N, C-alpha and C positions, 0 to 999 in steps of 0.2 A: 577549685571550689568543691566543698563537700556538702552533699545533700543529706538531710536527716529526715526521718519520718516520725510523726507523732500520732499515736493512736489515742482515741478518745479515752480519757481517764488515766492515761499514763503521762506523767510529767516529763520524763526523760526520753529524748528521741533516740533512735537507733540509726547508725550510719546506713545509708542506702548503698547496697553492694551489688546492684544489678545494672543492666544496660542503660545507656544514656539516651537511646533513641526514643522517639515518641511512643512507639508500640510497647516497648518494655516498661516505660514509666506508666503508661495507661493501664497495662495489665497489673502492675504492682498496686497502683492506686485502687483499681476496682477490686482486687483480691483483699486489700486491707480495709477499705472504707465502704465498700458496697455490701455491707452486712445488713440483714433485715432488722428493722427497728421493732420494738415490742408494740404489738397491736393490742390495745386494750379490749377491743370488741371481740377479737378472735383468740387472743392470747398467743398468736403465732409470733415466733421470734423472741418470746419472753423467757427470762431465766426463772428458776424456781422462786427466788425471793421476790421477783417482780409479780409473778402470779399470785403469791401470797398477799402481797400489798394490794393488788387489784381486788382480790376476793375480800379482803378486810374492809375495803371501802365501797364495794358494790352495793347498790341499793340506797346509797345516801343521796340526799337532795343536793341540788346545785349549791345551796347555801351552806350545807354541811361540808361539801367538798371544798368550797371557797375558804371556809374556816381552817380546814386541814392544810390547804395550800398556803394560806397566810402563816400558819404555824411553822410549816416547813421552810418558808422563805425567811422567817425570823431566825430559825435554827441555823440555816445556811449563813445568814449574815453574822450571827454570833460566832460560828466556827471560823469564818473567814477572818474576823477580827482577832480571835484567839490565835489563829495561825500567823497572822501578820505581826501581832505582838511578840509571839515566840520567835519568829524569824528576826525581828529587830533586836530582841534580847540576845539571841545567838550571835548576831553580827557584832554587837557591842562586846560580847565576851571574846569572840575571835580576835577582834582588834586589840583587846587588852592582852590576850594570850600571846599575840604576835609581838607586842611591845616587850613583854616579859621575856619571851624566848630570845629576842634580839639582844636585850640587855644581858641575859645569862650567857649567850654565845660570846659577846664582847668581853664580859668578865672572865670567862674561861680562857679566851685567847690571851688576854693580858696576864692572867695567872700562869699560863703555860710558858710565856716569854720570861716572866719573873723567875719561874722555877728553873728554866734553862740557864739563866744568867747567874743564879745562886749556886750552881754546881761547880 
C-alpha cells in the first residue's frame, strides 16, 4: 500500500517516503500540517497578499464584509463551474483523440501488412 500526502492547495499528492511507525507519521503530519494559520487580528502567519487583503477590508462594517464574502462565494462558484466544464470538455476531447489514435494505429498496421505482402 502506498501512502500519499496532500498539502492544502496542492491537488496532486506526493508519495510518503518516511517511516511507517506512529512516531514517524506523527512527525511528518505535524511538520506538514501544523502550520500557523493567518490570524486576521495580529496578522501573524499571514502571507503578504493576505495582509494586503486584510488591510483593504479593515474598517468595513459587518454588512460590507458580508457583501464581499457573498461576492467571493459567487466568484468561487463560477470558477468551479468553469473548471468543471473545462474538465468535461477535455475528457470528451481525450476520448475522441483516443478513438482516432486507435483507428490510425489499426490503419497503419493494416497498411504495413499490405506493404509487406506487395513486395
